[in-house]
DOSEVO-788856 format. One record per atom (N, C-alpha, C): residue in one letter; atom name; y, x, z. Coordinates in steps of 0.05 Angstrom, whole numbers, plus 5000, padded with zeros to 4 digits. Layout:
BEGIN
{resn=A; name=CA; north=Y; east=X; up=Z}
...
REM end
This chain:
BEGIN
{resn=M; name=N; north=2873; east=4740; up=7313}
{resn=M; name=CA; north=2857; east=4764; up=7314}
{resn=M; name=C; north=2874; east=4788; up=7307}
{resn=Q; name=N; north=2890; east=4786; up=7287}
{resn=Q; name=CA; north=2907; east=4808; up=7278}
{resn=Q; name=C; north=2928; east=4814; up=7299}
{resn=E; name=N; north=2939; east=4794; up=7312}
{resn=E; name=CA; north=2960; east=4799; up=7332}
{resn=E; name=C; north=2948; east=4815; up=7355}
{resn=T; name=N; north=2925; east=4809; up=7364}
{resn=T; name=CA; north=2912; east=4824; up=7385}
{resn=T; name=C; north=2907; east=4852; up=7377}
{resn=W; name=N; north=2899; east=4856; up=7352}
{resn=W; name=CA; north=2894; east=4883; up=7342}
{resn=W; name=C; north=2920; east=4899; up=7342}
{resn=V; name=N; north=2942; east=4887; up=7333}
{resn=V; name=CA; north=2968; east=4901; up=7331}
{resn=V; name=C; north=2977; east=4908; up=7360}
{resn=R; name=N; north=2974; east=4890; up=7379}
{resn=R; name=CA; north=2982; east=4896; up=7406}
{resn=R; name=C; north=2966; east=4918; up=7418}
{resn=S; name=N; north=2941; east=4920; up=7411}
{resn=S; name=CA; north=2924; east=4941; up=7423}
{resn=S; name=C; north=2932; east=4968; up=7414}
{resn=L; name=N; north=2946; east=4970; up=7391}
{resn=L; name=CA; north=2956; east=4996; up=7382}
{resn=L; name=C; north=2980; east=5004; up=7399}
{resn=G; name=N; north=2995; east=4984; up=7410}
{resn=G; name=CA; north=3016; east=4990; up=7428}
{resn=G; name=C; north=3041; east=5002; up=7415}
{resn=G; name=N; north=3044; east=5000; up=7390}
{resn=G; name=CA; north=3067; east=5012; up=7377}
{resn=G; name=C; north=3085; east=4992; up=7363}
{resn=E; name=N; north=3110; east=4999; up=7361}
{resn=E; name=CA; north=3129; east=4982; up=7347}
{resn=E; name=C; north=3134; east=4992; up=7318}
{resn=D; name=N; north=3120; east=5013; up=7311}
{resn=D; name=CA; north=3123; east=5025; up=7285}
{resn=D; name=C; north=3113; east=5006; up=7264}
{resn=P; name=N; north=3129; east=4998; up=7244}
{resn=P; name=CA; north=3119; east=4980; up=7223}
{resn=P; name=C; north=3095; east=4990; up=7207}
{resn=L; name=N; north=3094; east=5017; up=7204}
{resn=L; name=CA; north=3071; east=5029; up=7190}
{resn=L; name=C; north=3045; east=5024; up=7206}
{resn=E; name=N; north=3046; east=5026; up=7232}
{resn=E; name=CA; north=3023; east=5021; up=7249}
{resn=E; name=C; north=3013; east=4992; up=7246}
{resn=K; name=N; north=3033; east=4974; up=7246}
{resn=K; name=CA; north=3026; east=4945; up=7243}
{resn=K; name=C; north=3013; east=4940; up=7216}
{resn=E; name=N; north=3024; east=4952; up=7195}
{resn=E; name=CA; north=3013; east=4948; up=7169}
{resn=E; name=C; north=2984; east=4960; up=7167}
{resn=M; name=N; north=2981; east=4984; up=7178}
{resn=M; name=CA; north=2954; east=4996; up=7178}
{resn=M; name=C; north=2934; east=4979; up=7194}
{resn=A; name=N; north=2943; east=4967; up=7216}
{resn=A; name=CA; north=2925; east=4951; up=7232}
{resn=A; name=C; north=2917; east=4926; up=7216}
{resn=T; name=N; north=2935; east=4914; up=7202}
{resn=T; name=CA; north=2930; east=4890; up=7186}
{resn=T; name=C; north=2910; east=4897; up=7164}
{resn=H; name=N; north=2915; east=4919; up=7150}
{resn=H; name=CA; north=2897; east=4927; up=7128}
{resn=H; name=C; north=2869; east=4934; up=7138}
{resn=S; name=N; north=2868; east=4948; up=7161}
{resn=S; name=CA; north=2841; east=4956; up=7171}
{resn=S; name=C; north=2825; east=4932; up=7180}
{resn=S; name=N; north=2839; east=4911; up=7191}
{resn=S; name=CA; north=2824; east=4888; up=7200}
{resn=S; name=C; north=2814; east=4872; up=7175}
{resn=I; name=N; north=2830; east=4872; up=7154}
{resn=I; name=CA; north=2821; east=4858; up=7129}
{resn=I; name=C; north=2798; east=4874; up=7117}
{resn=L; name=N; north=2799; east=4900; up=7118}
{resn=L; name=CA; north=2778; east=4917; up=7107}
{resn=L; name=C; north=2752; east=4913; up=7122}
{resn=A; name=N; north=2753; east=4909; up=7148}
{resn=A; name=CA; north=2729; east=4905; up=7164}
{resn=A; name=C; north=2714; east=4880; up=7155}
{resn=W; name=N; north=2728; east=4860; up=7145}
{resn=W; name=CA; north=2715; east=4835; up=7136}
{resn=W; name=C; north=2703; east=4838; up=7108}
{resn=K; name=N; north=2711; east=4859; up=7093}
{resn=K; name=CA; north=2701; east=4862; up=7066}
{resn=K; name=C; north=2677; east=4882; up=7064}
{resn=I; name=N; north=2669; east=4893; up=7087}
{resn=I; name=CA; north=2647; east=4911; up=7087}
{resn=I; name=C; north=2621; east=4895; up=7083}
{resn=P; name=N; north=2604; east=4902; up=7063}
{resn=P; name=CA; north=2580; east=4886; up=7059}
{resn=P; name=C; north=2560; east=4892; up=7081}
{resn=W; name=N; north=2546; east=4871; up=7090}
{resn=W; name=CA; north=2526; east=4874; up=7111}
{resn=W; name=C; north=2499; east=4871; up=7097}
{resn=T; name=N; north=2480; east=4887; up=7105}
{resn=T; name=CA; north=2453; east=4885; up=7095}
{resn=T; name=C; north=2437; east=4868; up=7114}
{resn=E; name=N; north=2417; east=4855; up=7103}
{resn=E; name=CA; north=2401; east=4837; up=7119}
{resn=E; name=C; north=2373; east=4849; up=7123}
{resn=E; name=N; north=2364; east=4848; up=7148}
{resn=E; name=CA; north=2338; east=4857; up=7155}
{resn=E; name=C; north=2321; east=4833; up=7162}
{resn=P; name=N; north=2295; east=4834; up=7158}
{resn=P; name=CA; north=2278; east=4811; up=7165}
{resn=P; name=C; north=2281; east=4804; up=7194}
{resn=G; name=N; north=2285; east=4778; up=7199}
{resn=G; name=CA; north=2288; east=4769; up=7227}
{resn=G; name=C; north=2316; east=4771; up=7238}
{resn=V; name=N; north=2334; east=4783; up=7224}
{resn=V; name=CA; north=2362; east=4786; up=7233}
{resn=V; name=C; north=2379; east=4768; up=7217}
{resn=P; name=N; north=2395; east=4751; up=7230}
{resn=P; name=CA; north=2413; east=4733; up=7215}
{resn=P; name=C; north=2433; east=4749; up=7198}
{resn=A; name=N; north=2438; east=4739; up=7174}
{resn=A; name=CA; north=2457; east=4753; up=7157}
{resn=A; name=C; north=2486; east=4745; up=7166}
{resn=I; name=N; north=2504; east=4765; up=7165}
{resn=I; name=CA; north=2532; east=4759; up=7171}
{resn=I; name=C; north=2545; east=4756; up=7144}
{resn=R; name=N; north=2556; east=4732; up=7139}
{resn=R; name=CA; north=2568; east=4727; up=7113}
{resn=R; name=C; north=2598; east=4725; up=7117}
{resn=N; name=N; north=2612; east=4720; up=7095}
{resn=N; name=CA; north=2641; east=4722; up=7095}
{resn=N; name=C; north=2655; east=4697; up=7105}
{resn=G; name=N; north=2643; east=4681; up=7122}
{resn=G; name=CA; north=2656; east=4658; up=7134}
{resn=G; name=C; north=2657; east=4633; up=7117}
{resn=R; name=N; north=2640; east=4631; up=7096}
{resn=R; name=CA; north=2639; east=4607; up=7080}
{resn=R; name=C; north=2611; east=4605; up=7068}
{resn=C; name=N; north=2607; east=4583; up=7055}
{resn=C; name=CA; north=2581; east=4579; up=7042}
{resn=C; name=C; north=2578; east=4598; up=7017}
{resn=S; name=N; north=2555; east=4608; up=7013}
{resn=S; name=CA; north=2550; east=4626; up=6990}
{resn=S; name=C; north=2544; east=4609; up=6965}
{resn=C; name=N; north=2532; east=4586; up=6969}
{resn=C; name=CA; north=2525; east=4569; up=6946}
{resn=C; name=C; north=2544; east=4546; up=6942}
{resn=I; name=N; north=2557; east=4545; up=6919}
{resn=I; name=CA; north=2575; east=4523; up=6913}
{resn=I; name=C; north=2559; east=4502; up=6898}
{resn=N; name=N; north=2544; east=4510; up=6878}
{resn=N; name=CA; north=2526; east=4492; up=6863}
{resn=N; name=C; north=2498; east=4502; up=6865}
{resn=T; name=N; north=2479; east=4483; up=6862}
{resn=T; name=CA; north=2451; east=4491; up=6862}
{resn=T; name=C; north=2439; east=4488; up=6834}
{resn=S; name=N; north=2420; east=4505; up=6828}
{resn=S; name=CA; north=2406; east=4505; up=6802}
{resn=S; name=C; north=2387; east=4482; up=6800}
{resn=Q; name=N; north=2386; east=4469; up=6778}
{resn=Q; name=CA; north=2368; east=4446; up=6774}
{resn=Q; name=C; north=2342; east=4454; up=6761}
{resn=G; name=N; north=2341; east=4479; up=6749}
{resn=G; name=CA; north=2317; east=4488; up=6736}
{resn=G; name=C; north=2296; east=4498; up=6755}
{resn=M; name=N; north=2271; east=4498; up=6747}
{resn=M; name=CA; north=2249; east=4508; up=6763}
{resn=M; name=C; north=2245; east=4538; up=6759}
{resn=I; name=N; north=2239; east=4552; up=6780}
{resn=I; name=CA; north=2235; east=4581; up=6779}
{resn=I; name=C; north=2205; east=4586; up=6785}
{resn=H; name=N; north=2193; east=4602; up=6768}
{resn=H; name=CA; north=2165; east=4609; up=6771}
{resn=H; name=C; north=2162; east=4630; up=6793}
{resn=P; name=N; north=2143; east=4628; up=6812}
{resn=P; name=CA; north=2141; east=4647; up=6834}
{resn=P; name=C; north=2137; east=4676; up=6824}
{resn=K; name=N; north=2124; east=4680; up=6801}
{resn=K; name=CA; north=2120; east=4707; up=6792}
{resn=K; name=C; north=2146; east=4721; up=6782}
{resn=S; name=N; north=2166; east=4705; up=6776}
{resn=S; name=CA; north=2191; east=4717; up=6767}
{resn=S; name=C; north=2210; east=4723; up=6790}
{resn=L; name=N; north=2202; east=4716; up=6815}
{resn=L; name=CA; north=2219; east=4721; up=6838}
{resn=L; name=C; north=2216; east=4750; up=6848}
{resn=K; name=N; north=2239; east=4761; up=6855}
{resn=K; name=CA; north=2240; east=4787; up=6868}
{resn=K; name=C; north=2244; east=4783; up=6898}
{resn=D; name=N; north=2261; east=4764; up=6905}
{resn=D; name=CA; north=2267; east=4758; up=6933}
{resn=D; name=C; north=2275; east=4729; up=6936}
{resn=L; name=N; north=2271; east=4719; up=6959}
{resn=L; name=CA; north=2279; east=4691; up=6966}
{resn=L; name=C; north=2289; east=4691; up=6994}
{resn=K; name=N; north=2315; east=4685; up=6997}
{resn=K; name=CA; north=2328; east=4685; up=7023}
{resn=K; name=C; north=2336; east=4657; up=7031}
{resn=Q; name=N; north=2331; east=4650; up=7056}
{resn=Q; name=CA; north=2338; east=4624; up=7066}
{resn=Q; name=C; north=2357; east=4628; up=7089}
{resn=F; name=N; north=2381; east=4615; up=7088}
{resn=F; name=CA; north=2401; east=4617; up=7108}
{resn=F; name=C; north=2403; east=4590; up=7122}
{resn=A; name=N; north=2400; east=4590; up=7148}
{resn=A; name=CA; north=2402; east=4566; up=7165}
{resn=A; name=C; north=2431; east=4558; up=7167}
{resn=P; name=N; north=2436; east=4532; up=7173}
{resn=P; name=CA; north=2464; east=4524; up=7177}
{resn=P; name=C; north=2477; east=4540; up=7200}
{resn=S; name=N; north=2503; east=4545; up=7197}
{resn=S; name=CA; north=2518; east=4561; up=7216}
{resn=S; name=C; north=2546; east=4549; up=7219}
{resn=P; name=N; north=2562; east=4558; up=7238}
{resn=P; name=CA; north=2589; east=4548; up=7241}
{resn=P; name=C; north=2606; east=4552; up=7215}
{resn=S; name=N; north=2600; east=4573; up=7200}
{resn=S; name=CA; north=2615; east=4578; up=7175}
{resn=S; name=C; north=2606; east=4561; up=7151}
{resn=C; name=N; north=2581; east=4552; up=7152}
{resn=C; name=CA; north=2570; east=4536; up=7130}
{resn=C; name=C; north=2550; east=4516; up=7142}
{resn=E; name=N; north=2555; east=4490; up=7138}
{resn=E; name=CA; north=2540; east=4469; up=7151}
{resn=E; name=C; north=2513; east=4463; up=7138}
{resn=K; name=N; north=2508; east=4474; up=7114}
{resn=K; name=CA; north=2484; east=4467; up=7100}
{resn=K; name=C; north=2465; east=4490; up=7098}
{resn=T; name=N; north=2439; east=4484; up=7095}
{resn=T; name=CA; north=2419; east=4504; up=7091}
{resn=T; name=C; north=2421; east=4515; up=7062}
{resn=E; name=N; north=2421; east=4541; up=7059}
{resn=E; name=CA; north=2424; east=4553; up=7033}
{resn=E; name=C; north=2399; east=4570; up=7026}
{resn=I; name=N; north=2390; east=4568; up=7002}
{resn=I; name=CA; north=2367; east=4583; up=6992}
{resn=I; name=C; north=2376; east=4598; up=6967}
{resn=I; name=N; north=2375; east=4625; up=6968}
{resn=I; name=CA; north=2384; east=4641; up=6946}
{resn=I; name=C; north=2359; east=4656; up=6935}
{resn=A; name=N; north=2353; east=4651; up=6909}
{resn=A; name=CA; north=2331; east=4664; up=6896}
{resn=A; name=C; north=2341; east=4687; up=6879}
{resn=T; name=N; north=2329; east=4710; up=6882}
{resn=T; name=CA; north=2336; east=4733; up=6865}
{resn=T; name=C; north=2313; east=4738; up=6847}
{resn=M; name=N; north=2318; east=4738; up=6820}
{resn=M; name=CA; north=2296; east=4742; up=6801}
{resn=M; name=C; north=2292; east=4772; up=6795}
{resn=K; name=N; north=2270; east=4778; up=6783}
{resn=K; name=CA; north=2264; east=4806; up=6776}
{resn=K; name=C; north=2284; east=4818; up=6756}
{resn=N; name=N; north=2296; east=4801; up=6740}
{resn=N; name=CA; north=2316; east=4811; up=6721}
{resn=N; name=C; north=2344; east=4814; up=6734}
{resn=G; name=N; north=2346; east=4808; up=6760}
{resn=G; name=CA; north=2371; east=4813; up=6774}
{resn=G; name=C; north=2388; east=4788; up=6778}
{resn=N; name=N; north=2382; east=4767; up=6763}
{resn=N; name=CA; north=2398; east=4742; up=6766}
{resn=N; name=C; north=2393; east=4729; up=6793}
{resn=E; name=N; north=2413; east=4716; up=6803}
{resn=E; name=CA; north=2411; east=4701; up=6828}
{resn=E; name=C; north=2416; east=4671; up=6823}
{resn=A; name=N; north=2403; east=4654; up=6838}
{resn=A; name=CA; north=2407; east=4625; up=6835}
{resn=A; name=C; north=2405; east=4612; up=6862}
{resn=C; name=N; north=2423; east=4593; up=6867}
{resn=C; name=CA; north=2421; east=4577; up=6892}
{resn=C; name=C; north=2403; east=4553; up=6886}
{resn=L; name=N; north=2386; east=4548; up=6905}
{resn=L; name=CA; north=2367; east=4526; up=6902}
{resn=L; name=C; north=2372; east=4504; up=6922}
{resn=N; name=N; north=2366; east=4479; up=6914}
{resn=N; name=CA; north=2370; east=4456; up=6931}
{resn=N; name=C; north=2347; east=4455; up=6951}
{resn=P; name=N; north=2351; east=4458; up=6977}
{resn=P; name=CA; north=2329; east=4459; up=6996}
{resn=P; name=C; north=2316; east=4432; up=7000}
{resn=D; name=N; north=2328; east=4410; up=6991}
{resn=D; name=CA; north=2316; east=4383; up=6994}
{resn=D; name=C; north=2296; east=4376; up=6972}
{resn=L; name=N; north=2296; east=4390; up=6950}
{resn=L; name=CA; north=2277; east=4384; up=6929}
{resn=L; name=C; north=2248; east=4392; up=6936}
{resn=P; name=N; north=2229; east=4375; up=6929}
{resn=P; name=CA; north=2201; east=4382; up=6936}
{resn=P; name=C; north=2191; east=4407; up=6921}
{resn=E; name=N; north=2202; east=4411; up=6896}
{resn=E; name=CA; north=2194; east=4435; up=6881}
{resn=E; name=C; north=2203; east=4460; up=6895}
{resn=V; name=N; north=2226; east=4460; up=6907}
{resn=V; name=CA; north=2237; east=4483; up=6922}
{resn=V; name=C; north=2221; east=4488; up=6947}
{resn=K; name=N; north=2214; east=4466; up=6961}
{resn=K; name=CA; north=2197; east=4469; up=6985}
{resn=K; name=C; north=2170; east=4482; up=6978}
{resn=E; name=N; north=2159; east=4474; up=6955}
{resn=E; name=CA; north=2133; east=4485; up=6946}
{resn=E; name=C; north=2137; east=4515; up=6939}
{resn=L; name=N; north=2159; east=4521; up=6926}
{resn=L; name=CA; north=2165; east=4549; up=6919}
{resn=L; name=C; north=2167; east=4566; up=6944}
{resn=I; name=N; north=2180; east=4556; up=6965}
{resn=I; name=CA; north=2182; east=4571; up=6990}
{resn=I; name=C; north=2155; east=4576; up=7002}
{resn=K; name=N; north=2137; east=4556; up=7001}
{resn=K; name=CA; north=2110; east=4559; up=7012}
{resn=K; name=C; north=2095; east=4581; up=6996}
{resn=E; name=N; north=2097; east=4580; up=6969}
{resn=E; name=CA; north=2084; east=4600; up=6952}
{resn=E; name=C; north=2094; east=4628; up=6958}
{resn=W; name=N; north=2121; east=4630; up=6962}
{resn=W; name=CA; north=2133; east=4656; up=6967}
{resn=W; name=C; north=2124; east=4667; up=6994}
{resn=E; name=N; north=2123; east=4650; up=7014}
{resn=E; name=CA; north=2114; east=4659; up=7041}
{resn=E; name=C; north=2084; east=4667; up=7040}
{resn=K; name=N; north=2068; east=4653; up=7024}
{resn=K; name=CA; north=2040; east=4660; up=7021}
{resn=K; name=C; north=2037; east=4688; up=7008}
{resn=Q; name=N; north=2054; east=4693; up=6987}
{resn=Q; name=CA; north=2053; east=4719; up=6974}
{resn=Q; name=C; north=2061; east=4742; up=6993}
{resn=V; name=N; north=2082; east=4737; up=7009}
{resn=V; name=CA; north=2092; east=4757; up=7028}
{resn=V; name=C; north=2070; east=4762; up=7049}
{resn=N; name=N; north=2057; east=4742; up=7059}
{resn=N; name=CA; north=2036; east=4746; up=7079}
{resn=N; name=C; north=2012; east=4761; up=7067}
{resn=Q; name=N; north=2005; east=4756; up=7042}
{resn=Q; name=CA; north=1983; east=4770; up=7029}
{resn=Q; name=C; north=1990; east=4800; up=7027}
{resn=K; name=N; north=2015; east=4806; up=7019}
{resn=K; name=CA; north=2023; east=4834; up=7017}
{resn=K; name=C; north=2022; east=4848; up=7044}
{resn=K; name=N; north=2030; east=4834; up=7065}
{resn=K; name=CA; north=2028; east=4846; up=7092}
{resn=K; name=C; north=2000; east=4851; up=7100}
{resn=K; name=N; north=1981; east=4833; up=7093}
{resn=K; name=CA; north=1953; east=4837; up=7100}
{resn=K; name=C; north=1942; east=4860; up=7084}
{resn=Q; name=N; north=1950; east=4863; up=7059}
{resn=Q; name=CA; north=1940; east=4885; up=7043}
{resn=Q; name=C; north=1949; east=4912; up=7054}
{resn=R; name=N; north=1974; east=4913; up=7063}
{resn=R; name=CA; north=1985; east=4937; up=7075}
{resn=R; name=C; north=1970; east=4944; up=7101}
{resn=K; name=N; north=1964; east=4924; up=7117}
{resn=K; name=CA; north=1949; east=4929; up=7142}
{resn=K; name=C; north=1921; east=4939; up=7135}
{resn=G; name=N; north=1908; east=4928; up=7115}
{resn=G; name=CA; north=1881; east=4936; up=7107}
{resn=G; name=C; north=1881; east=4965; up=7098}
{resn=K; name=N; north=1901; east=4974; up=7084}
{resn=K; name=CA; north=1903; east=5001; up=7074}
{resn=K; name=C; north=1907; east=5020; up=7098}
{resn=K; name=N; north=1922; east=5012; up=7118}
{resn=K; name=CA; north=1926; east=5029; up=7141}
{resn=K; name=C; north=1899; east=5034; up=7156}
{resn=Y; name=N; north=1883; east=5013; up=7159}
{resn=Y; name=CA; north=1858; east=5015; up=7173}
{resn=Y; name=C; north=1838; east=5032; up=7157}
{resn=K; name=N; north=1838; east=5029; up=7131}
{resn=K; name=CA; north=1819; east=5045; up=7115}
{resn=K; name=C; north=1825; east=5075; up=7118}
{resn=K; name=N; north=1850; east=5082; up=7119}
{resn=K; name=CA; north=1856; east=5111; up=7122}
{resn=K; name=C; north=1846; east=5122; up=7148}
{resn=T; name=N; north=1847; east=5107; up=7169}
{resn=T; name=CA; north=1839; east=5117; up=7195}
{resn=T; name=C; north=1809; east=5117; up=7199}
{resn=K; name=N; north=1794; east=5103; up=7184}
{resn=K; name=CA; north=1765; east=5101; up=7187}
{resn=K; name=C; north=1750; east=5122; up=7173}
{resn=K; name=N; north=1762; east=5140; up=7158}
{resn=K; name=CA; north=1748; east=5160; up=7143}
{resn=K; name=C; north=1735; east=5180; up=7162}
{resn=V; name=N; north=1710; east=5185; up=7158}
{resn=V; name=CA; north=1695; east=5203; up=7175}
{resn=V; name=C; north=1683; east=5225; up=7156}
{resn=P; name=N; north=1687; east=5250; up=7163}
{resn=P; name=CA; north=1677; east=5271; up=7145}
{resn=P; name=C; north=1646; east=5271; up=7145}
{resn=K; name=N; north=1634; east=5276; up=7122}
{resn=K; name=CA; north=1605; east=5276; up=7119}
{resn=K; name=C; north=1595; east=5303; up=7130}
{resn=V; name=N; north=1572; east=5301; up=7143}
{resn=V; name=CA; north=1560; east=5325; up=7154}
{resn=V; name=C; north=1540; east=5335; up=7133}
{resn=K; name=N; north=1542; east=5361; up=7125}
{resn=K; name=CA; north=1524; east=5372; up=7106}
{resn=K; name=C; north=1498; east=5381; up=7120}
{resn=R; name=N; north=1476; east=5374; up=7107}
{resn=R; name=CA; north=1450; east=5383; up=7118}
{resn=R; name=C; north=1442; east=5409; up=7104}
{resn=S; name=N; north=1428; east=5424; up=7118}
{resn=S; name=CA; north=1419; east=5449; up=7106}
{resn=S; name=C; north=1399; east=5443; up=7083}
{resn=Q; name=N; north=1400; east=5459; up=7063}
{resn=Q; name=CA; north=1383; east=5454; up=7039}
{resn=Q; name=C; north=1357; east=5470; up=7041}
{resn=R; name=N; north=1353; east=5485; up=7062}
{resn=R; name=CA; north=1328; east=5500; up=7065}
{resn=R; name=C; north=1306; east=5480; up=7073}
{resn=P; name=N; north=1282; east=5485; up=7062}
{resn=P; name=CA; north=1260; east=5468; up=7072}
{resn=P; name=C; north=1253; east=5476; up=7100}
{resn=S; name=N; north=1246; east=5457; up=7115}
{resn=S; name=CA; north=1238; east=5463; up=7143}
{resn=S; name=C; north=1211; east=5476; up=7143}
{resn=Q; name=N; north=1208; east=5497; up=7159}
{resn=Q; name=CA; north=1183; east=5512; up=7161}
{resn=Q; name=C; north=1167; east=5502; up=7184}
{resn=K; name=N; north=1141; east=5498; up=7179}
{resn=K; name=CA; north=1124; east=5490; up=7201}
{resn=K; name=C; north=1114; east=5515; up=7215}
{resn=K; name=N; north=1114; east=5513; up=7241}
{resn=K; name=CA; north=1105; east=5535; up=7257}
{resn=K; name=C; north=1074; east=5535; up=7258}
{resn=T; name=N; north=1063; east=5558; up=7253}
{resn=T; name=CA; north=1033; east=5560; up=7255}
{resn=T; name=C; north=1027; east=5578; up=7279}
{resn=T; name=N; north=1009; east=5570; up=7294}
{resn=T; name=CA; north=1001; east=5586; up=7317}
{resn=T; name=C; north=0974; east=5598; up=7315}
REM end
């Protein structure tokens, strides 16, 4: 990859070659953010070396990310981020972790439904019509 990059510069200047090498290395160190539904681009290796053996309570979770196997990492990885900022890798094969994932998905779905409900409530407001406070007069003929 670096050789192709250097050739595309078309120069024999050693400074150009060095800059091309450093810029290609820099491109791999730029952090990528993950959006829902978009696969995360990671640094070409597994993020989890060891998995946590302790149980995590769903209320202490801030985020739960699940990464499917990829060419750079053959195993499924689950990374839990706690409200205090700590991160832990979880074993996806444990029944407790599977239950935690279900609970987390349930919480996320409930939050989505609540947001949808709030949107509809805002659009349904109808202004009240004020009635006149005068007593109606009967016509006498």
